C-alpha positions as CSV (number, residue, x, y, z in Angstrom):
1,M,-120.8,50.8,248.9
2,K,-121.0,47.2,250.0
3,L,-124.2,45.4,249.0
4,E,-125.6,42.6,251.6
5,S,-127.2,39.1,251.1
6,T,-128.5,36.6,253.4
7,S,-124.9,35.1,253.3
8,G,-123.2,38.5,254.2
9,P,-121.5,41.6,252.9
10,I,-120.6,40.6,249.5
11,Q,-119.1,43.1,246.5
12,P,-120.6,44.5,243.6
13,S,-118.8,42.2,241.6
14,A,-116.2,39.6,242.2
15,P,-113.1,39.4,240.4
16,G,-111.1,37.1,238.5
17,A,-110.4,33.2,239.8
18,W,-106.3,34.1,240.4
19,R,-107.3,37.4,242.2
20,I,-109.7,35.5,244.6
21,G,-107.1,32.5,244.9
22,V,-104.3,34.8,245.9
23,A,-106.7,36.9,248.5
24,A,-107.9,33.4,250.0
25,I,-104.4,32.0,250.4
26,R,-103.1,35.5,252.1
27,P,-99.5,35.2,250.7
28,R,-98.2,38.1,253.1
29,T,-98.2,35.0,255.6
30,L,-96.5,32.1,253.5
31,S,-93.0,33.4,254.6
32,L,-93.9,32.3,258.3
33,A,-93.9,28.8,256.6
34,I,-91.1,28.9,254.5
35,T,-88.5,31.0,256.5
36,P,-88.1,27.9,259.4
37,V,-87.5,25.3,256.9
38,V,-84.6,27.5,255.7
39,L,-83.1,28.3,258.8
40,G,-83.6,24.9,260.6
41,S,-81.9,22.9,257.2
42,A,-79.1,25.9,257.4
43,I,-78.2,24.8,261.1
44,A,-77.9,21.4,259.9
45,W,-75.5,22.2,256.9
46,A,-73.8,24.3,258.7
47,D,-72.6,21.5,261.2
48,G,-71.5,19.6,257.8
49,H,-74.4,17.4,257.9
50,P,-75.2,16.6,253.7
51,V,-77.7,18.2,252.2
52,R,-81.0,16.3,251.5
53,L,-82.6,17.9,249.1
54,G,-85.5,15.8,248.2
55,A,-86.2,16.6,252.1
56,F,-86.0,19.9,252.0
57,V,-88.2,20.6,249.1
58,A,-90.5,18.5,250.6
59,A,-90.5,20.1,253.8
60,L,-91.0,23.5,252.7
61,V,-94.5,22.2,250.3
62,C,-95.6,20.3,253.2
63,A,-95.4,23.7,255.3
64,L,-96.9,25.4,252.5
65,L,-99.5,23.3,252.3
66,I,-100.3,23.2,256.1
67,Q,-100.2,27.3,256.2
68,V,-102.8,27.8,253.4
69,G,-104.9,25.1,254.5
70,T,-105.1,26.8,257.9
71,N,-105.8,30.3,255.8
72,L,-108.6,29.0,253.8
73,H,-110.1,27.2,257.0
74,N,-109.7,30.0,259.1
75,D,-111.4,32.3,256.6
76,V,-114.8,29.9,256.1
77,S,-115.0,29.6,259.9
78,D,-114.5,33.0,260.9
79,F,-117.4,34.0,258.2
80,Q,-119.5,30.9,259.5
81,R,-118.8,32.4,263.1
82,G,-119.9,35.8,262.1
83,N,-116.6,37.4,262.9
84,D,-116.3,39.2,259.2
85,G,-118.6,41.4,259.0
86,A,-119.0,45.1,257.5
87,S,-117.1,46.6,260.0
88,R,-113.8,44.6,259.6
89,I,-111.0,47.0,258.5
90,G,-108.4,44.1,257.8
91,P,-107.9,42.6,254.2
92,L,-111.3,41.5,252.5
93,R,-112.1,37.8,253.1
94,V,-113.3,35.8,249.9
95,T,-115.9,33.8,252.0
96,A,-117.1,36.8,253.2
97,A,-117.5,38.6,250.6
98,G,-119.7,36.0,248.7
99,W,-116.7,35.2,246.0
100,V,-116.3,31.6,247.2
101,Q,-119.0,29.2,248.7
102,P,-118.3,28.0,252.2
103,A,-118.6,24.3,251.3
104,T,-115.8,25.2,248.5
105,M,-113.5,26.7,251.0
106,V,-114.2,23.7,253.3
107,R,-113.1,21.3,250.6
108,A,-110.1,23.3,249.3
109,S,-109.0,23.4,253.0
110,I,-109.3,19.6,253.5
111,A,-107.5,19.2,250.1
112,C,-104.4,20.8,251.5
113,F,-104.1,18.9,254.9
114,V,-104.8,15.9,252.9
115,L,-102.0,16.7,250.4
116,A,-99.6,17.9,253.1
117,L,-100.6,14.3,255.0
118,L,-99.5,12.4,252.1
119,L,-96.4,14.2,251.6
120,G,-95.6,13.8,255.2
121,V,-95.2,9.6,254.6
122,Y,-92.4,10.7,252.7
123,L,-90.7,12.9,255.5
124,V,-91.5,10.4,257.8
125,D,-89.8,7.7,255.9
126,V,-86.7,10.4,256.2
127,G,-86.9,11.3,259.4
128,G,-88.7,8.6,261.3
129,W,-91.0,9.1,264.7
130,P,-90.2,12.5,265.4
131,I,-91.2,13.8,262.2
132,L,-94.5,11.7,262.6
133,V,-95.1,13.6,266.2
134,A,-94.4,16.9,264.7
135,G,-96.5,16.5,261.5
136,L,-99.3,15.1,263.2
137,A,-99.1,17.7,265.9
138,S,-98.8,20.4,263.0
139,L,-101.9,19.3,261.4
140,A,-104.0,19.2,264.0
141,A,-103.0,22.7,265.2
142,G,-103.7,24.1,261.7
143,Y,-107.4,22.5,262.1
144,G,-107.8,23.7,265.7
145,Y,-106.4,26.8,264.8
146,S,-110.0,28.2,263.7
147,G,-112.5,24.4,263.9
148,G,-113.7,22.7,267.0
149,P,-115.7,24.4,269.9
150,R,-112.8,26.0,271.0
151,P,-110.6,27.4,268.4
152,I,-106.9,28.9,269.3
153,S,-107.9,32.0,267.0
154,H,-110.7,32.7,269.5
155,S,-108.5,32.5,272.9
156,A,-105.4,34.4,274.4
157,W,-103.6,31.3,273.5
158,G,-102.8,32.2,270.0
159,E,-99.6,33.6,270.0
160,L,-98.2,31.3,272.1
161,F,-99.3,28.5,269.0
162,V,-97.3,30.6,266.6
163,L,-94.4,31.1,268.9
164,V,-94.4,26.5,269.0
165,F,-95.2,25.8,265.6
166,F,-93.8,28.5,263.3
167,G,-90.8,28.2,265.5
168,L,-90.1,25.6,267.3
169,V,-91.6,23.0,265.9
170,A,-90.7,24.1,262.2
171,V,-87.2,24.8,262.6
172,A,-86.3,22.0,264.8
173,G,-88.1,19.5,262.5
174,S,-86.4,21.1,259.6
175,H,-83.2,20.4,261.3
176,W,-84.0,17.1,262.4
177,L,-84.7,16.0,258.7
178,Q,-81.5,17.2,257.6
179,A,-79.7,15.9,260.5
180,G,-81.2,13.4,261.8
181,V,-80.2,14.4,265.5
182,P,-81.8,17.0,268.2
183,S,-79.8,20.3,268.0
184,L,-80.0,22.9,270.9
185,D,-79.3,25.6,268.5
186,A,-82.1,24.8,266.2
187,L,-84.4,25.4,269.2
188,L,-82.8,28.9,269.7
189,G,-83.4,29.6,266.0
190,G,-86.8,28.2,266.6
191,T,-87.3,30.6,269.5
192,A,-85.9,33.9,267.3
193,L,-88.0,33.2,264.6
194,G,-90.7,32.3,266.4
195,L,-91.2,35.1,268.6
196,P,-91.5,38.0,265.6
197,A,-93.9,35.6,264.1
198,A,-96.1,35.7,266.8
199,G,-95.5,39.3,266.6
200,V,-97.5,39.1,263.2
201,L,-100.7,37.8,264.9
202,L,-100.4,40.2,267.8
203,V,-100.7,43.1,265.3
204,N,-103.4,41.0,263.2
205,N,-105.8,40.7,266.7
206,Y,-104.5,44.3,267.7
207,R,-106.2,46.0,264.6
208,D,-109.5,43.8,264.7
209,L,-109.7,44.1,268.6
210,E,-113.0,45.6,268.2
211,D,-114.8,43.4,266.1
212,D,-113.0,40.6,268.1
213,L,-114.8,41.9,271.2
214,A,-118.2,42.2,269.7
215,S,-118.2,38.6,268.3
216,G,-116.6,37.3,271.7
217,R,-113.2,36.5,271.2
218,R,-111.0,36.6,274.0
219,T,-107.4,37.2,271.9
220,L,-104.7,38.0,273.8
221,V,-105.3,41.7,273.0
222,A,-108.9,41.7,274.2
223,R,-107.4,40.2,277.4
224,L,-104.6,43.0,277.7
225,G,-106.1,45.9,275.8
226,R,-104.3,48.2,273.7
227,A,-101.5,49.4,275.7
228,R,-100.2,46.1,277.2
229,S,-100.4,44.6,274.4
230,R,-98.0,47.1,272.4
231,A,-95.6,46.2,275.4
232,V,-95.9,42.5,274.3
233,Y,-95.2,43.4,271.0
234,G,-91.8,45.2,271.5
235,V,-91.1,42.3,273.5
236,L,-91.9,40.0,270.8
237,M,-90.0,42.0,268.2
238,L,-86.8,42.6,270.4
239,L,-86.5,39.7,272.7
240,P,-85.0,37.8,269.3
241,Y,-81.7,39.7,269.7
242,A,-81.1,37.7,273.5
243,V,-81.6,34.4,271.3
244,V,-79.0,36.1,268.7
245,F,-76.2,36.8,271.6
246,A,-77.1,32.9,272.9
247,L,-76.1,31.7,269.5
248,V,-73.0,33.6,269.4
249,A,-72.0,32.6,272.6
250,R,-72.2,28.9,271.3
251,G,-70.0,29.9,268.4
252,R,-72.2,31.3,266.0
253,T,-70.8,34.3,265.5
254,G,-72.2,34.6,262.0
255,A,-75.4,35.0,264.0
256,L,-74.5,38.9,264.5
257,L,-75.6,39.4,260.5
258,A,-79.3,39.1,261.9
259,L,-78.5,42.5,263.5
260,L,-78.9,44.3,260.6
261,M,-82.8,43.7,261.4
262,M,-82.3,45.4,264.5
263,P,-83.3,49.3,263.4
264,L,-86.3,48.2,261.7
265,L,-87.6,46.0,264.5
266,V,-87.3,49.1,266.8
267,V,-89.2,51.5,264.3
268,L,-92.1,49.0,263.9
269,T,-92.1,48.6,267.3
270,V,-92.1,52.2,268.3
271,R,-94.7,53.1,265.0
272,L,-97.5,51.1,267.0
273,G,-97.7,53.0,269.8
274,A,-97.3,56.1,267.5
275,R,-100.6,56.0,265.7
276,P,-104.1,55.3,266.9
277,P,-105.5,52.1,265.3
278,G,-106.6,52.1,261.7
279,P,-106.5,50.8,258.1
280,W,-102.8,51.4,258.3
281,L,-102.5,48.1,260.5
282,N,-102.8,46.1,257.7
283,S,-99.3,47.5,255.8
284,H,-97.6,47.3,259.5
285,L,-98.7,43.5,260.1
286,A,-97.3,42.9,256.6
287,A,-94.1,44.7,257.3
288,T,-93.9,42.7,260.6
289,A,-94.3,39.2,258.6
290,K,-91.2,40.5,256.1
291,A,-89.1,41.6,259.1
292,S,-89.8,38.0,260.5
293,A,-88.7,36.3,257.5
294,L,-85.8,38.5,256.9
295,L,-84.5,38.0,260.7
296,G,-84.4,34.6,259.6
297,L,-83.3,34.6,256.3
298,L,-80.2,37.1,257.6
299,L,-79.4,33.9,260.5
300,A,-79.7,31.5,258.2
301,A,-77.4,33.0,256.4
302,G,-74.9,34.1,259.2
303,V,-75.1,30.5,260.3
304,L,-73.8,29.2,257.0
305,L,-71.0,31.8,257.1
C-alpha cells in the first residue's frame, strides 16, 4: 500500500542511499551512452588511426555524465509536471517516491552537466570545433529532453532525438576524437546503433501510454497508437541489418558478426505484439537496451577483425 503526501506518493520507508542512487541514475540505460563511444573508436582504430586512450576514457565519462544528468533531470521534471502518478507501472522514480527532494535532484543533474562541460574542455582541445559543437548540442539536448516549456520527452520527436544523439552524434563524434577526419562508416554505424536505442524509448512510451495521455504528453506512441507503434518498433529493431550489409559492401566484412543478434531482435519484435501491456514491459525495455548494446559491441568487434 502506498502512502500519500502533498508531494505525491511515497514509499512506507526509504531504502539506503546506495539503492536510491542506483534507482535515480537508471543503470539499465547507461549502455546507450557507452556503446557509441566504443563503436566510433573501434571504426577509427580499424582504419589504422592511433589509440588516443585519454580521449577515449574522457569521452566515455562525459557521455555517462550527460546520460545520468538527463535521467536525473527527467526524474524531477516528470514529478513536477505530475507525470509519475500512483498508476505508473514503470520502475519507481525517486522524486515521486519522496526519497529525494526535488531541489536535491535539480542540483545533482546540474552537477553532472557541469562536470561534463568541464571534461568537454579537454575533448575540445583534442578534437577542435566539431567536438565543441557536438558537445554543446548534446548538453542542450540533455536539458531540453525534459526541461523548458516544450520538452522533447513530451513530443513525438523523442525517438528521433535518441537516433541523432545516441547514434549519429555519439558514434561520429567518438570516431572524430580518435581519427580527426569524418567517416561515412561512422555515420552508418551510428545509424545502426541509434535505431534500436530509439526502440528503447519507444518501449518506455508504449508502457506508459495511458499515463502519458492522461497528463497530456503527445509522444510518438500516443500519436500512432499501440498497433502502429509495434510496427515502428519492428522497423527500429530490424532496419539496422540493412546498415550492417551497407558496411559489408564498403569492405567491413567483419560487421557480419552483428548478425548473431538478429534472432534476439526478431524475438523482441514478435514479443511486443504477443502480450497485452503490463509490468512485463519493464523487462522488455531492459532486454531492448541490452540488445542495442550487444549489437554495438558486436559491430565494434567485427570492424576490428
